[in-house]
C-alpha positions, 0 to 999 in steps of 0.5 A: 219347336221352331220352324227352323228346328223342324226343317233342320230335323227333316233335312237330317232325317232325309239325309240319314234315310238316303245314306241307309238306302245307299248302304242297303243297295250294296251287295256282296258277291264271291268271284267264281271264275275270273280268267284271262277274259273280260268277263267275271262270274260271281255268286251272289244272294240273287244267283249267278252274276255275269259282269264285264270288267271295264277297268281295274285290277282283276280279282281272283277266284274266291275274292268277295266284291261289294257294290251294286249288281243290277243287270243292264247297268254300270257299277263300281265294285270293291274287292274286300280282300285288297280294297281295289276298285273295279269298274264293270258292266253288269251283264246279267243276274241269273237266279238259276245259274244256267244262263250265266254259266253258258254266257260266261263260257261263250264269252271266255272260250279258251 
């Protein structure tokens, strides 16, 4: 096999690996609470997630959102129901849910 062929295969393998890593990092979360407040409470496989909506159409309770849910970071989520994009700040990921629920209540008092 020529050096060019080996190089091309290496580049292709690296590209496929990075695409797989990007796809694997995307998470699904179900909207638990989304009221007339900037914060949304989500339920994910990592626990309850509190996000602050920055831009986009507000989701409804029961909608599923897809994207990266890393605490302390900005993220672009997509609503799987209507494909709407949503820009958020991931405030916290709480495996036990108590803190996320408390923080949601604090931010979204009626």
